[in-house]
N, C-alpha and C positions, 0 to 999 in steps of 0.2 A: 566920227568917229569911231564907233566899231559897224559900219557899214560893210566891210570887207570878211567881218567874221564870220565860219558858218558852227553848228554846235549840230551834226547830228549821232542820235539815240536810235541802237537799235536791239538786239533781243535775237538770241539763241538756247531753245526752248533745254527743257533737266534731260530731256529723252535723247535730245538728239537732233538732225534734222537741219534746212537752210535756214538762214538769218534773216530775218525780218523787222521793218520795217514800224518806228515806234515814233519817231520826229523830230520834225528838222527845222529850223532855227535858220534865218536870213537876214539881218534889217528886223523881220515882223515872224513872227511862226508860225507857222506851219502844220496844223493838225492834219493827222492822217483820216483820206476821206473815202477807202472802206479797208477792210483787213480784222485782223484780231480788235486792232486798238482802236476804233474805231469809234468816237463817240467816249473814250477809255478815256485820253490824258490829255496835259494841259497842260500850260509854261506854268513855272510856279521859279522864273529863276531871275538875277538882276544884274545889268553886265557892268555895273557903275559899283559894284562889289562882287565880280567873280563869278556871280555863281550861276550856274545853268541845269538849273534841279526840274523837273519833267513832279507833274503828281501823275497818278495812274489812278482810276476810278473802279472801284466793284470789283477789285481783285475777286481770278476765281484760279483752280488749282491748277490749269495751267496755265499759268502766266509761276511757274518756278520753271525757275533760267538764266540765264546768263545776263545779264542790259550793259548799252559800251556805248559809253559815251566819246565823241572825237566832236576838240575843239580844230580848230582849226584859224588863223590871224594871219593871214600872208601880213608879210612879207616871209613870215614861219614854212619852211616848206613842212614838217611834219606836226604832224598835231597832236597830244597832248589825249591820248585816250585810259579814260577810267573807265574799271570793272567792276562792279555790281551783281553777288548772286541773291538771290531774291527765291525766299523760301516763303510758299502760303502756308501755311498752317491754319484748321479749323479753331474758331473761337467757341469759349463753352455760355451758349444764354445763358442770358440771369433762375431762369425757370430749371436749368440742369444746375447750377452750382446750392438752391436750393435743395432740389429735391436730396444729393449729395450729401446734405451736411443736418439736412435731416435725415437719412439713412444710417448715418456714421452717428446719432445724438441718439435716435433711437435703441441703433444695436449698444450704444456705450450707456444709457438709460437703463435693456435690457434686463442688462448686467449686471452691475450691480443692484435693482432687484433679486436679482438669482439669489448677487453671494447675500447683501438680506438678508431672503428664506431660510441661503443653509445655516449663517450662526446665527437666527434667531430657534433653525430647527434642534441646531447640535448643544444651543443654550437647554431649553426646552426635556430633553433628551436626558441632557449628565442633571436637571434637578430631579427631572422623575427615577430617575438612578442614585439617586441621593436620596429623595424620600424611600421609593422600598426597603435601602440598606440600612434607613432611622426604625421604619417595625419591621423588620426583622430584626432590627438589634430591642425593637420595645418588646415584643412576641417572647421571645428567650428569656429576658428575668421570670414577665405572665409566667411562661411555660414550666419553668422552673417553680414558683413556685406550685401551680394545678397540682402537675408532679408530684412533688412535696407531700401536697393535701392524699393525693391519691394514694402516697405511699402510707403517711400517718392512717390514714382508715383501714388502709389494707393491714396496718400491721394491727389497729383498734380491736378490729377483726378478729385478726390472730388472738388475740387476748384470750377475745371470749369463750372462747370455744373448748 
């Protein structure tokens, strides 16, 4: 049924360079025997479902580039060519995420503590000013009374002369 069908996967690096063989399928899968994809690519397709997928294991940054898949099914003259652009990115380890969350959480906690300390400082400073102002107000009547007593004493002393 699929005896004449062929599938060819090739790769061209993002930075240019020659096209490289990745995988070939004709009746059975043919893995690369050498090169960058040796022992890293396996057939994952199902011809009955028109699926010619492969799986590429152990991705590396130099796997960035364009992958082409050409399917030929005679008597078709030209096969369809599928193009996939792959970008390999670095994944974040759990420990890195934990560290980042811890750093952000600590910074936020420190900011909250600083705000609380500033508010408490302002509160106690206002309370001290209010107490001082109250003392000044209390002192003035006592001071006036003392001054009046001194005037009375001094007037009394003057009268005795």
